[in-house]
N, C-alpha and C positions, 0 to 999 in steps of 0.2 A: 381763401388764402391766395395772395398774389404769388405767382411763380417767379416773377422777375424782381430782382433786387433793384431798388432805387439807388442808383450809383452816384448821382450828383447831389451833394449836400446843398441845402438852401444857401444861396449866395447872399441873401438879404442880411444886412448888418443892422437890423432893427432890434428893438426890444419888445418881446411879446410873451404872454403866458403860453408855454408849451409844456407837455408832459415829458419827463426824462427819467426813465427807469423808476417809475413810481414817484417821481418828484414833479411838482408843478413849478415851472419857472416864471418869475414875474419881474417887472422892470424896476421896481422901486427899492430893492434891497441894496445894501452896501457891499461891493465886492470885498472878498477877503474873509467871509464868514463860512465856517464849516457847518454843514447841515446833516443831521443824523436822522434817518427815518426807520421805519419798521422793515421787516423782512420783505423781499420782493413778492412773496406769496400773499402778503397783506399790505399792499401799497398804501402809503399815506401821502396826502397832498401837502408837501412841505415846500415853502417858498424859497427859491434861490434864484440868483441871476443866471442867465444863459450865456453860452460862449460869445454871442454876438454883442455882449455889453462891453467888449474891449474898447477902451477909449482911443479917440484920435490922438495923434501926436502933432507937435508943432511943425516938425520937419524930419522926415525919415531919410532924407538924402536922395530920394528918387527923382529922376528927371521928369519934369512936367512939360508936355508938348505945347507949342505956341499956338497951333491951330490944327484943324482936322486933317489938313493935307500932309502933315508930318506923320509918318507911319513907322512902326517898329518892324524890322525885318530879321530874318535868320531862321535856321532850321528848328530852333527851340523857342521861337517867339511866343508860343502859347504858354510855356512854363517860366519864361524869364520876365514876362511882362503881364501885369494884371489886365485882364480883358476890360475893354471900355464898358461892356454890359455889366461887369461886376462893379465898376465904379458907379454906374447908375443905381444899382441896388444899394450900394453904400450911401448914396446921396438921398434917396427917397424911400428906402425900405422901411424906415421907422414910421412912415405914414402909411404906405400901402399894406403893410402887414395887418393893420387894424381892420381891413375891409371884411375879413371873415368873422370879426367879432362885433363890430358896430353896425347898426342899421344905416340906411342911406342918409337920413337927415343928420345924425350924429357924425357920420363919417365925413360928409361934405363940410360940416361945420369945422371939423378938425383941420381942414385944408384952407380955411378962409384967409389965413395970414400969408399964404403962398402967392406968388405971382401967377398969372394965368398960364404961362408956359410950363411952370413946374407942376401946377395942378393937373394939367393935361398929362404930363409925364407920369405922375403918381397913378392916375387912372389907367394908363397904358401898362404900368407895372403890375397893377392888380390883375389885369387880364393875363399878362405874361405868367404870373405865378399860378394862375388858375388853369393854364393850358397844360394839364398833366397828361395822363395816359392816353386819353382819346380827345385831346384838344378841346374844341368848343363844347363837345358833348359833356366832358368832365366839368368844364367851367360852369355851365348852367346847372349842373346837378349839385353843386356845392354852394356854400354860403356866399362866396364871392359873386355868384350870379345875381344877387339882389341889387347889385350896383350897375347892372347892364344898361339902363337908360343913360346914366352919366358917362359910362364907357363909350357908348355909341356916339355921344356928342364929342368925346375926347378924340376918337378916331377921325372924325370929320375935322376937328380943329387942328389935328396933327397933319392933315393932308394925306392921310392913308386911305385913299379912295377905294381901292380894291377891298381892303379889310373892312372898311365901313359898310360897303354894300353887302358883303357876306354876313357880317355881324347883324345887320338889320334884317336880312333874310332869316337868320337863325332865330331872332327874337319873334319874328312874325309867325313861326311855327307854334308858338304858345297861344296864338289868337290875338284879337284886336287889343286886348288889355293885358299887357305883360305883367305876370304875377311876381312882384318883388318879395312876397312872402315865400320863404324857403319851402315850407311844407306843401304849398300849392304847386310849386314847380316840381318837387321831387316825386309827387304821386303820379306824375305823367310818365315817369321813367319806369320801365320794368327791369332795366339792366342794372344789376347790383354787383355782379361778379363775372368772372370769365366764363362761368358755367350757365348763366341765365340768358335765355334767348331774348333777342331784341323784339320789341313790339313795333307797331307802325310809326309811333312818335320817335322812338329811338332811331329807327332806320332813316327817317327824314333828317334828323339832327346829325347823324353820323355822316350823311352825304354832304351836308354843308361844312361839317367839321373837317372832312378830308380836303375839301376845296380851300378852306381857310388856311390849313396847314398847322404844323406843330410849333412848339415853343421856340426852337432855334431860329427858323426863318422869321418869326415875329420879332425876336430880339433884334435881328438885323434891320427890320423895318423901324423899330424904335430908335436904334442908333442913327439911322438915316434922318429921322425927324430931328433928333438932337443936333446932328451935324448941320442941319439947315437953320438952326437957331443959335447964333454965335454966343450970346450971353449965357444961355443954358449950357452949351458945350463947355465954355470956359469954367463955369461954376463946377461942373462935374469933373472935368479933367484936373482941376486944382486938388481934388480929393486924393489924387495919386500920391502926393507928398505927405498926406496926413494919415495914411493907413497904418494901423498898428501892426505889430508882428503877427498877432493872431489873425487879423483880417487878411494879411498877405499870405499866411500859411493856408488859410481857408481857400483862397483863390488858387494857390499852387495845388492843393489836394484835388480840387475840382478839375483842373487841367490835366493832372496826372491820371485821374480816374476816367476821364474821357478817352484817354489813350488805351486803356485796358477795360473797356466796358464788359461786364460779366453778364451775358444773357445765356450763352451756352457754355457750360463749364468744362467741356472736354479738352479744350486746348488752352485753358487759362494759365496753367503752369508754364507752358512753353512761352506764352506771351509775356508773363512776368519775368521769366528767366532771361529774356532777351534785353531787359532793362538794366541800367546800372543799379547797384545794390541800394544806393541812397533813395532812388526813385521807388524801387520795389518796396523798400521799408515803409516809406510814407503812405503809399497806396494801401498796403496791407493793413497798417495800423489804423488808417482813416476809415476803411471799410468796417473793420471790427468795432471801432469806437461808435460809428453811426448805428450799426445794428444793435450793439449793446444798449445804446441810449433808447432805442425804440422797443426792445423786447428782451434784453438780456442775452445770456450765453445761448440759451435754447434757440432763440430766433436766429442768431448768427448761423448756427449749424444747420437748421432746417431750411433756410433760404439758400438762394444761389450763391450767396456770400460764402457759405461753408466750403465751396470748392477750393478756396485759398487758405484753408486752415493751416496747412504746414507752413505757408509763407507768413501767416500771422505770428506763429510761434517764433519763427526766425526773426521777424521784425521786432518783437518784444525784446528778444535777446540783443539785437543790434542797437536798440534804443537804450539799453542798460536797465531795462525793467525786469530784473531777475525774479522778483516776487510774482509779478503778473505772468511771466513766462512759465513759472512752475505751476501756477493754477491752470493756465491754458493747456499745459501738457496733460493734466489730469482729465480735461475734457476730451482731448485727442485720444487718450487711452481707452475711453469708453466706446470707441468705434473700431476696436480691434487692431491687429498688427498691421493690416493693409488698409489704409484709409481710403474710402470711396469718395473721389472728387466729384464724380457725376452726380448731379443733384437728384435726379429721379431715382437712380439706384440707391443713393443714400437714404432718401425718404422711404423708398419701398422696404428697405431692410430694417430701418430703425424707427421710423415715425409713422408707418402706415397702420395706425390703429385708432379707434374712435375714442378710447379713454386716455386720460392722463395717467400714465403708469408710473411705477416707482423709478423706472429708468429715466423717464422724462423729468421727474422731480429731482433726481440726482444730478442731471445735467443742468437744470435751471438753478439748483442750489449753488452752483459755482458763481452765479450772479451775486448772491449775498456774500460769498467769500471774497470776490473782487472788491465789493463795496466795503467790506469789513477791514480791508488792508489799512484804510485811513478812516475807519468809522463812518462810512457813508459818503455819498456824493459831496464833493468839496469844491468851493470856489477858490481857485488858485490865483494868487496875485502875481502878475508878471510885471516887468519893468514899465510896460506901457499899456497895461490892460489887465483883464482877468478872464478866466475860463472855468466853466464847470467841468469837473472830472467825473463823468458818469461811471467810467471805468478808471479808477484812480491813477493819476499820473500820466495818462496818455497825451493830453494836449500840451501840458507844460514840457513833457519830454520831447514831443515832436517839434515844438517851437525851438527848444534848445538845440536839437539835432539839426534842424534846417538852418539855423543861424550858423552853427559850427561848420556846416558843409557849404555855406554861402549860397543857399538855394532860394531864399526868400525873394519873390519876384518884385519888380517895381512897376 
């Protein structure tokens, strides 16, 4: 089990099959259809669109910069303006997300209609998405690693000399013939969790991964490449005026959560309390919605996210979601009169057992109760898009709230 909560939601505005609380999302369904599945204890693969299916708009009124020399300034620039890296995801994410699904030949064929600069950017985005917990080490151990030969060429084409050299060195650790087959690569890794010791292969890869760096600095390198390519920059910047309210809210939520990253839970309440109510509301609701979508109510409370449970309850009330707030309060009540914010102490008292107990079942049963409010995960039609409500009503309520508070970024 990972101890750290993944705080940043995927920025990609692509459509791809993903699992959402026992639901398998797919791109070809029509928004606006309610989908009813079985109990969360017996997940059923039901096909629904995912939140990123929100449609572009013709003009959202946002200012589009004329060139890369024009910059946004101000103390809240990160939450008032959509990051250019998010625009990159919006522009090419529908292509790069397929990398973990398709083999190299099929994936490259899907990029055939793109110009050379955009193809290069898609491949860089595949690498960016794969730079998870341990950077290149994580990338090569996942399905995205099968596209390493093409990504190596893309790094060279983008003029990212340093990154190209380190990436080439990482590929060389696999031997003279790089294994594009996932199983052939994965068997070289002994590292599968935080508790598994590294082997010699892992240690060599981790050394190169540390030199290469994490996702954020690589994003900056990608932006630098795009800024050196005027036509590509203009194509991506134009997306700023086409983002739907759902996409803009997604960018806002990511920016807000970067401000209050939950890794150590001891001071999270103080950090949230220092923020305006509206920002605190969206952060708390977003974190709960993300955790609910991946593993239901039980996962929210067992992870570091559970440190902000009181703030989630307050956020649901602030959003006007009285039914959800009442259900969530039942979950809080299961942890006694004095809620333990500290993750390790909460786990030690309530989750430190090998079997799935009746208490665990009771907590997870609230997942079904949430879904039953509207008879299961529902695709909610918005004025300019659609969103799947894994925990009913949160996304549509957050969009309405952000609009009313004039918080949607441009």
